[in-house]
Structures are given as C-alpha cells and as structure tokens.
N, C-alpha and C positions, 0 to 999 in steps of 0.2 A: 834535428835533439828537441827533447823531449824536454817540457820548460816546467818547470815546478813551484806551484804554491805557494810555497813555502809555509808562518805560521795563519795558522785561521784566523784571522782577524778581519772583520766587518766592517770595510768603511774609513776613511780616515779624518785627520783632525779638520782641515779645511775641507768648504763645499760641501752642499746636502746629505746630512745623515742616510743609512740605508733604513729604509723602513720594512724589516722580515718581523712580521707579528704571526702570531696563531690563530688560528680560529678559536682554540678553547681559550675559555680565561673565565674566571669568577671574580667577585668584590662586592662587598657589602658597604655602607655607611648609614650611620645612626645619627639623629638632631633632635635636641628635645629644646623647648623656650615654654614662651606664653600661653602659645598656641598650642602644645601636646607635643608628640612625641613622633615623628617619623624616620622612617627606614626604606632607605634603596636598594635591590636587591639584582644584579647581572649576572647571567649566565650564559655562554658563548660558546658554540657547538659547530663543527664542522657542517658546511653546505654548498653547495654547487653557487648559490648565487645572496646575497643578500635579505635579509628575511626579519626583520627588527618587531618583537611584538610588545605588546604593552599592557600589562595588569593595574589597572587604575580605580582607587575606586572612587563614590560617585561624584566627590566633591570636585578634584580633578581630571574629569573625563574629559573638561572644554579645553584643556593644555597638553593635550598629546600632541598635537601638532607642535607644540612648543618643544616637547622633549625631544620629538623627534629631531628636528631642525637644532638641537643641542649635540644630539646622538651623531648625525651627519659626518659632520667632518672628522672625526673619529674609527668609522667600523665601515667596510665598503665590500665586507663577504664573510658571510657566515651565520648562524640563526642566533639570533641574540633577544632571548627574555630578559627585559625590564621589568620589572612588580617592586609598585612603590604601597606601605603601610601608614596609616594612621590612627593613632590611638589620641585620644582628645586628654586624657589622662589627668583628672584634673579640670585640662586648662578653661578658666572663665566664655561662659557661653552669652548669646543675647540676652539682655533684659526682656522683663516680661510689663508687658501694658494691659489694662484693664480698659475695655469700650465701656464707658460709662452708659453711652445708649442702648448699648444691645443689650449689658447686664439690668438695664432698667426693663425694657420688653422683657425680660426674662422675670424680674420678680411678679409687673401686672399681670403677664399668663397664668403663674403660677396661684398669686390671688386669686385670680379669676375662678382657677381650678377648686380650691380649697371651699371660695363660695359659693359653688357649682354642685359638688361633690362633699359630701362630707366625711370626714375620718381618713382622709389622705393624708400620709406621712412626708411632710418637707424635706426636700432632700439635701444631703451636707451640703458642705462650703467645694469642698474638692468635685464632686460630681456637676457644679454649677462649672465652677471655672472651665472645664471638661468641655462643657457645650458648645458647639462652634460658636466663632466670632465674641465670644465671652473675651477671649485674653490673643491678644495677639506678642509672638515671640519677635523683636527686635535682634535681625540680624547682623549678626556681629561682623568686622572688618576682616574679610579672606586677603587680603593684602600681605602682609607680612606671611600669614599662611604660605602662597602660590609662591612668594621671593625666596622663601626657604628651600621650597621642595624642589625650585629650579637649579638653589645655590647649590642644597646637597649631590642632585643630581648630576651635575658640573663636578664634584670632586669626585661621583662614584664612579665616571666615565674617565677620568683619569687613571683612579686607581685600575679600573679594568684596563685599560691601555696600557700602564704600565706591566701588568701579568704578563698580558699578550707580545710585549716585545719582549719582557725577559726568557719568555721560554720560546719567540720565534728566533732572538740571541744563541739558544740554545741547541735549536736546528740548522741554523744555519752552520755554526761548527761542524755540525756531523753530518752536512751534505759537502763543504770544504774536506774534510778529514776523509772520505769516500770520493771526492775525484781527486787528494794526492793518492789514494789507493790504485783511482782507475789510470792515472798516469803511469804508475809504476808495472802493472802488469801489462799495459801497453807497449812498454819499454820492456819487457819482456819475450811479447809477441813478435818485435821486430828484431830482436839478437835470435832468440830461436826460430826464424824464419831462414835468417842468412845459412844456421848451420845448415836449416832441413834442404834448403837449395845445394851447399856442398854434399849430403848425405845423399842426395838423388844421383845428384853424377855418380860418383863411390859403387854407389848399388845398381846403375842400369852398369856398368862397368865387370863389376864382379858376376854381375848376373849373362853376361855375354860370354864371361869366359866360362864359366859351368856349363854352357850348352856349349862350347868352343866352337861360337860364330865371331867372326872376323868385323867388328862392324867400321864403318866409314864414320872417322870421326866429325868430318861435317854435318852425315845427317845424324848423331848422336846427337850433337849439338842442337840442332838445328829439333829435334822431339824435346828436346831439356827441357829448351825456351817455351815452348808450348805448353808443357804439362806446368812447367811453373809460374807462364802463366793466366792461367786457371785459378791457382794457388796463389797468386800476389794477394794480398793482406794491407797494402801499403796504404792505397784507397780509401779503407775504411778504415784504418789508425788515424790517417791524414783527418778526415771528417769527425772521426769520435773524438781527438785533441783541439780541433774547432768546437766541440759542439761543449766541454769542458770550459772553455773557455770563455764560451756563453754563458755558460751557469756562473762562472765566480763573475761576469761583467754584471749579470743580471742580480746577484743578491746585494750589489752594490746600488743597483735603484733606489731614488728614494720615492719608489712608491706600493702597490701592493703587487708582487708577482709573482703570486701562487698557480696563476691560469699557464704563464712563459713557462713556470720552471715544470709546471706538468707535459707540455707539448715539447720540452727540449730531454724529460726523460724519456719519451717516446721515441724521439733522434736516437738516442745513447743505446737503447736497446735494441732499436734496429741495426746498426753498425755490430754492436756486440752479436746478433744471430746470425748477421753474415759473417763473419769470423768463425764462428762456431759450423756453420754451415760448409765454409771451404777448408778446413782444418781438414788433412790425413794425417797428424801426429798427434802421437797421447798428449803431451804436453804442452802444445798450442788449444786444443781441445779443451785440457784443463784450466788455463788462464782464462780462456774464451767464456769458459761456466762461472767462473770465481766473478769475470765482469759482470754477467748478467745477476749474480746473487746481490752486488754491491748497488749495479742499479737496482732493483726492485726493493732493496732498501731503501735507497734514494726517494723511488716514488712511492713507498710506503707513508715516511715522512714530509714528503712534497703535499700530501694531499690535507696535509696538517696548515699550511700557509694558507693565507690569506690573499 
C-alpha cells in the first residue's frame, strides 16, 4: 500500500525542530553611538563547502577570529560574505598633547637658523605642530566600539539565519509536494503494470489465433511469466518509496541536510531511469518520464539547501 505523506508540515511541537536552511540569504544591520556609525552586511550564496569571508576596516582586523567564532554556530555550508563599515561621523577622537621638550628643541633650532642665515621666514604654528614628535594624539578607548561591533554582528547573524530559515521552509514544503506527486505516480505505475500483465496474456492468445496455432497452456503461461519477470517494476517501486520516506525523515532532522538530500535525489533518479528502461507500455513510460521531471525539479532545489 502506498503511504501518503499528507500535509507539507515540517517537524512537530515536541522534540528538536528541523533545520532546513537555504544557503542563499541577505541581512544588513546598522548602529550609531558616541563612537560613530557601524553597519554590517551579510550575503550568502550556494557553495559546496563553507567559505566564510570577512571584509573589515583596519581598526577591526584583529577581531576577525572573534567574528568567525560568532558565525560558526550559524553557518555550516555556503559562501558567506561579511562586510563591516565604520564611519566616525563626528565621534570624539583622542585628545592632542604637545611634547614641550620637543617643541623647545624645534624653537632652539629655528633660533639658530635665524641667527646663522638672515631673511629666513619663520614657519607658522600649524607647520610646527605637524613636525614629527611635537604633538601626540592620545588613543581613544576602543573597547566600546569593539563591543558594539560584536553586538551588531550577532544581530546581523540572527537576521541572516532567519532569512535562510524562511527560505529553507519554503524549499522543504516544495520537496514534500513533489514527494506526494511521486507517490501518486508510483501508484499509477503499479496499477498500470497489473493491467499490462493482463493485456500480455490476451495479446499472446490473440496472436496465436491469428496464426492458427494451438498453444500449450502450460508453455504459454511459462513464456508469459518469463516475459513479465523482465518487465516487473515492483522492486524499483519499493525502493523508490523507501527513498521518498527517507527524504521525509531527512527533512525532519535538526541538522544541515543538503548533502544527504543530494544523495537521495541520485537514488530516486536511478530508480526512475530503471522504470523507464523496463517499460514497454506508453502509459508506464509517460509516468516514468513525469517521475524524472519531478525528481529533477527536486534536485535543482536541493542544491540551495545547506
């Protein structure tokens, strides 16, 4: 008996929830504070393995490993580009202090030049301040800025994961719909095979009557059994149904399932191809072709699943 999957619902209320996520996704977050303006942008596309790329301003390059550790629990496969932008936007910078000793040395040097060489114009104050060592800019406290970057990245990761989960839910529902369609086709193949088996018997007897040949019923039945064994599709249908049940079970797993689903698509396609090669009936061939079309549609969508 064919088992119908029913409604395309993923997971139940109890136990671990399924984790069907698309590898494609996008998220952007922005924050502003006394330290300036920060913005994170994440883009994900299909990739066979995990390729996590960061584009960071110089002030944040030392934090790349921290950001990677933040991202690891959220992404398992796909090419993910993470870009951070930072603008000071009027944020208070470090204070400027003057090295009086160095400034005195510069003044003494200028006095010596003016005493030695006449008609030498003295530099203005800004040029003196630009002389190496005269001024020191105190480094501002970067801890609040780094904390804000980590916090904003966590929010961006959540939005990115939510986007991929919503798309993954739609992909899961699509796959379940195609599984149900394949179940219907499998039932039609089985029903048609029973009809074809009866037609073969009548066809052989009719042919014998046309030729005026008296057939031995025992020999006729033996030849019919041999012919039908070559055309028997029950084994392929049983394996196909088993693979469909495994697809459903895989979609309920609380872990990335893309690679496993890809393998199951190969197995489904193998059974559909065998059904097609065995068929010597137009209707059975049509059902097998429709199966292959549905499986190919599933395979294309599986390539998007993490």
